[in-house]
N, CA, C and O of each residue as an XYZ file, in Angstrom:
392
protein
N     110.560     91.451    111.854
C     111.992     91.713    111.087
C     112.574     92.305    109.788
O     113.026     93.311    109.242
N     112.121     90.444    109.607
C     112.921     90.094    108.418
C     112.592     90.909    106.764
O     113.261     90.988    105.734
N     110.757     91.596    107.305
C     110.176     92.022    106.658
C     110.950     93.418    106.042
O     111.111     93.686    104.851
N     111.328     94.128    107.089
C     111.675     95.249    107.588
C     112.929     95.225    107.353
O     113.371     96.103    106.611
N     113.840     94.230    107.910
C     115.285     94.957    107.192
C     114.720     94.036    105.090
O     115.393     94.659    104.269
N     114.272     93.490    104.717
C     114.578     93.142    103.181
C     113.852     95.185    102.759
O     114.542     95.879    102.012
N     112.302     95.868    103.459
C     112.402     96.540    102.784
C     114.086     97.519    102.847
O     114.793     97.953    101.937
N     114.196     97.552    104.017
C     115.376     98.913    103.950
C     116.808     98.169    102.936
O     117.426     98.906    102.167
N     117.082     97.078    103.040
C     117.745     96.760    101.840
C     117.173     97.158    100.257
O     117.965     97.637     99.445
N     115.814     96.932     99.912
C     114.793     97.202     98.701
C     115.502     99.275     98.239
O     116.154     99.875     97.384
N     114.656     99.551     99.692
C     115.325    101.019     99.743
C     116.256    101.769     99.381
O     116.075    102.886     98.896
N     117.772    101.041     99.647
C     119.134    101.553     99.837
C     119.308    100.750     98.751
O     120.426    100.307     99.014
N     118.943    100.159     97.536
C     119.025     99.454     96.614
C     118.301    100.667     95.514
O     118.653    100.905     94.358
N     117.566    101.096     96.035
C     116.526    102.221     95.358
C     117.169    103.122     94.958
O     117.014    103.657     93.860
N     118.534    103.621     96.354
C     118.802    105.056     96.376
C     120.227    104.927     96.282
O     120.811    105.872     96.812
N     121.261    103.716     95.576
C     122.144    103.901     95.781
C     123.164    105.199     94.399
O     124.271    105.126     93.865
N     122.497    105.798     94.359
C     123.418    106.581     93.218
C     122.445    107.667     93.542
O     122.376    108.600     92.743
N     121.480    107.680     94.885
C     121.006    109.152     95.392
C     122.173    109.943     96.559
O     121.977    109.830     97.769
N     123.061    110.528     96.152
C     123.636    110.932     97.891
C     123.606    111.821     98.058
O     124.619    112.326     98.542
N     122.686    112.489     97.844
C     122.155    113.858     98.718
C     121.001    113.281     99.878
O     120.894    113.608    101.060
N     120.130    112.233     99.025
C     118.638    111.508    100.043
C     120.065    110.649    101.167
O     119.806    110.956    102.330
N     121.004    109.998    101.129
C     122.240    109.797    101.718
C     122.326    110.437    102.923
O     122.449    110.027    104.077
N     122.229    111.613    102.389
C     123.355    112.380    103.396
C     122.466    113.002    104.236
O     122.827    113.541    105.283
N     121.068    112.959    103.766
C     119.864    113.759    105.278
C     119.707    112.902    105.610
O     119.650    111.770    105.130
N     119.539    113.614    107.152
C     118.872    112.541    108.698
C     116.649    113.267    108.700
O     115.971    114.288    108.817
N     116.608    112.686    108.614
C     114.994    112.312    109.078
C     113.986    112.583    109.722
O     112.849    112.481    109.262
N     114.352    113.087    111.244
C     112.895    112.388    112.084
C     111.292    111.974    111.543
O     110.450    112.779    111.144
N     111.168    110.772    111.632
C     109.287    111.346    110.776
C     109.349    111.732    112.085
O     109.724    112.903    112.139
N     109.158    111.288    113.104
C     108.133    111.547    114.279
C     107.866    113.806    114.380
O     107.335    114.579    115.178
N     108.468    113.911    113.317
C     108.942    115.795    113.418
C     108.279    116.119    111.669
O     108.001    117.148    111.054
N     108.248    115.206    111.468
C     108.165    115.985    109.642
C     106.372    116.398    109.535
O     105.565    116.444    110.464
N     106.215    116.576    108.538
C     105.336    117.587    108.481
C     104.605    117.377    107.218
O     105.004    118.276    106.479
N     103.696    116.621    106.551
C     103.419    116.614    105.519
C     104.059    118.266    104.145
O     104.540    118.258    103.012
N     103.780    119.094    104.875
C     104.185    119.946    104.016
C     105.427    120.117    103.510
O     105.759    120.718    102.488
N     106.453    119.226    104.740
C     108.009    119.242    104.211
C     108.027    118.320    103.066
O     108.482    118.498    101.936
N     107.255    116.976    103.745
C     107.539    115.844    103.071
C     107.190    116.386    101.787
O     107.803    115.825    100.878
N     106.152    117.588    101.295
C     105.781    117.330     99.911
C     106.629    118.085     99.052
O     106.569    118.256     97.834
N     107.642    118.617    100.135
C     109.042    119.721     99.236
C     109.866    118.511     99.144
O     110.760    118.758     98.334
N     109.995    117.170     99.656
C     111.183    116.787     99.284
C     111.758    116.903     97.683
O     111.617    117.707     96.762
N     112.331    115.901     97.851
C     112.836    115.772     96.445
C     112.367    114.366     95.876
O     112.067    113.760     96.905
N     112.139    113.516     94.810
C     110.831    112.759     94.437
C     112.238    111.920     95.241
O     112.023    111.834     96.450
N     113.562    111.319     94.832
C     114.062    110.254     95.050
C     113.893    110.089     96.889
O     113.826    108.965     97.385
N     113.848    111.167     97.628
C     112.959    111.174     98.883
C     112.345    110.903     99.610
O     112.547    110.488    100.751
N     111.059    111.194     98.783
C     109.930    110.968     98.815
C     109.773    109.216     98.519
O     109.051    108.711     99.378
N     110.172    108.451     97.738
C     109.701    107.757     97.307
C     110.770    106.517     98.882
O     110.526    105.407     99.356
N     111.611    107.298     99.071
C     113.072    106.010     99.731
C     112.026    106.091    101.191
O     112.079    105.249    102.088
N     110.837    107.618    101.186
C     110.314    107.384    102.722
C     108.714    106.475    102.781
O     108.003    105.958    103.643
N     108.708    106.633    101.582
C     107.234    105.764    101.090
C     108.406    104.060    101.697
O     108.207    103.561    102.804
N     108.806    103.848    101.336
C     109.799    102.012    101.691
C     109.718    102.107    102.017
O     108.790    101.394    102.400
N     110.178    103.175    103.155
C     110.659    103.184    104.571
C     109.734    102.945    105.209
O     109.954    101.983    105.946
N     108.384    103.507    105.345
C     107.440    103.519    105.695
C     106.117    102.024    105.816
O     105.257    101.725    106.645
N     106.622    101.379    104.415
C     105.776    100.267    103.850
C     106.453     99.033    105.023
O     105.877     98.149    105.657
N     107.894     99.432    104.963
C     108.789     98.196    105.971
C     108.277     98.292    107.595
O     108.201     97.266    108.270
N     107.913     99.710    108.185
C     108.055     99.952    109.242
C     106.644    100.100    109.379
O     106.423    100.317    110.570
N     105.368    100.082    108.589
C     104.310     99.637    109.042
C     104.217     97.385    108.906
O     103.261     96.795    109.412
N     105.243     96.692    108.251
C     105.017     95.511    108.161
C     104.862     95.007    109.038
O     105.355     95.443    110.079
N     103.863     93.487    109.016
C     103.866     92.439    110.323
C     104.792     92.141    109.904
O     105.075     92.007    108.713
N     105.593     91.946    111.047
C     106.350     91.380    111.877
C     106.995     89.827    110.829
O     108.021     89.428    110.278
N     105.678     89.450    111.057
C     105.174     88.371    110.902
C     105.255     87.250    108.947
O     105.217     86.140    108.416
N     105.400     88.912    108.707
C     104.637     88.273    107.435
C     105.826     87.464    106.924
O     106.803     87.023    107.529
N     105.421     87.382    105.465
C     106.330     86.669    104.734
C     107.497     88.229    104.185
O     107.359     89.452    104.146
N     108.558     87.264    103.863
C     109.798     88.702    103.488
C     109.441     88.788    101.729
O     110.082     88.199    100.859
N     108.103     89.796    101.485
C     107.943     90.185    100.242
C     107.705     91.857    100.094
O     106.959     92.549    100.786
N     108.607     92.305     98.929
C     107.532     93.646     98.633
C     107.361     93.634     97.386
O     108.131     93.269     96.498
N     105.724     94.283     97.300
C     104.190     94.653     96.788
C     105.122     96.138     95.807
O     106.033     96.173     96.634
N     105.258     96.509     95.467
C     105.706     97.956     94.494
C     104.831     98.197     93.909
O     105.027     99.276     93.350
N     103.354     97.570     93.552
C     102.426     98.006     93.298
C     101.905     98.662     94.492
O     101.531     99.813     94.714
N     101.987     97.589     95.206
C     101.300     98.337     96.886
C     101.891     99.236     97.512
O     101.267    100.102     98.125
N     103.675     99.164     97.448
C     104.309    100.143     97.964
C     103.720    101.630     97.320
O     103.411    102.618     97.985
N     103.668    101.504     96.025
C     103.776    102.991     95.044
C     102.128    103.449     95.325
O     101.857    104.642     95.460
N     100.862    102.194     95.413
C      99.136    102.706     96.005
C      99.692    103.152     97.309
O      99.557    104.374     97.365
N     100.090    102.825     98.064
C     100.182    103.369     99.983
C     100.784    104.901     99.943
O     100.263    105.842    100.542
N     101.975    104.989     99.130
C     102.663    106.193     99.134
C     101.640    106.962     98.102
O     100.842    107.462     98.896
N     101.350    107.217     97.219
C     100.794    107.928     96.651
C      98.986    108.716     97.746
O      98.451    109.778     98.065
N      98.857    107.570     97.830
C      97.776    107.500     98.506
C      98.122    108.901     99.814
O      97.462    109.908    100.070
N      99.655    108.294    100.512
C     100.183    109.964    101.305
C      99.892    110.939    100.890
O      99.249    111.876    101.363
N     100.384    110.767     99.908
C     100.574    111.788     99.422
C      99.632    112.516     98.889
O      99.726    113.735     98.748
N      98.304    111.587     98.430
C      97.041    112.899     98.132
C      96.609    113.231    100.056
O      95.898    114.223    100.214
N      96.871    112.733    100.909
C      96.537    112.389    101.761
C      97.286    114.704    102.919
O      96.926    115.700    103.545
N      98.348    113.998    102.326
C      99.407    115.078    103.233
C      98.799    116.487    101.837
O      98.834    117.694    102.074
N      98.629    116.275    101.371
C      98.221    117.902    100.275
C      96.528    118.361    101.032
O      95.990    119.462    100.924
N      96.005    117.212    101.737
C      94.648    117.904    102.265
C      95.054    117.933    103.359
O      93.990    118.036    103.969
N      96.463    117.908    104.729
C      96.159    118.498    105.292
C      98.165    118.345    105.772
O      98.785    117.534    106.459
N      98.539    119.461    105.055
C      99.967    119.330    105.408
C     100.410    120.063    106.679
O     101.599    119.978    106.986
N      99.489    120.850    107.527
C     100.426    120.729    108.773
C     100.200    119.828    109.666
O     100.156    120.240    110.826
N      99.972    118.222    109.406
C     100.108    117.180    110.086
C     100.746    116.501    110.327
O     101.018    116.049    109.215
N     101.350    115.925    111.056
C     102.878    115.289    110.932
C     103.068    114.314    110.228
O     102.036    113.661    110.076
N     104.031    113.872    109.667
C     103.289    112.418    108.311
C     103.282    110.845    109.527
O     103.197    109.707    109.065
N     103.336    110.988    110.309
C     102.978    109.420    111.070
C     101.659    110.031    111.411
O     100.991    110.019    110.377
N     101.088    110.477    112.238
C      99.721    110.373    111.532
C      98.536    110.377    111.003
O      97.347    110.323    111.318
N      99.589    110.500    109.615
C      98.895    110.298    108.411
C      98.790    108.581    107.887
O      98.023    107.751    107.397
N     100.098    108.773    108.375
C     100.352    107.176    107.491
C      99.775    106.173    108.197
O      99.110    105.303    107.636
N     100.016    106.210    109.745
C      99.703    105.321    110.206
C      97.791    105.196    109.692
O      97.416    104.245    110.379
N      96.686    105.636    108.959
C      95.606    105.116    108.256
C      96.044    104.436    107.167
O      95.307    103.715    106.495
N      97.459    104.659    106.896
C      96.904    104.716    105.769
C      97.792    103.588    105.715
O      97.270    102.679    105.069
N      99.527    103.151    106.370
C      99.929    102.056    105.705
C      98.970    100.859    107.047
O      99.304     99.691    106.846
N      97.880    101.010    108.318
C      98.058    100.045    108.820
C      97.058     99.239    108.463
O      96.811     98.228    109.121
N      96.169     99.671    107.089
C      95.305     99.345    106.373
C      95.617     97.394    106.301
O      94.883     96.676    105.622
């Protein structure tokens, strides 16, 4: 839980200046890869950070590895390009649970 809160805090600080990203509501269970790939770069990065925290081990140290966050996010974007009709969560599970 602490790691999730840390990831969310990082996400919030990254996008404190992005009011358009804060105004949106995204239901991750219904978000298709095609929709994900059409989001603004700030929103994509925010979702990468959210997924990083969502799939983090609850008992892990409260550390955010930005290189790992970016690498997993880029892997997600590449996987979504190959499967635009799949939902983002089904693609993310294979990438973020490794």
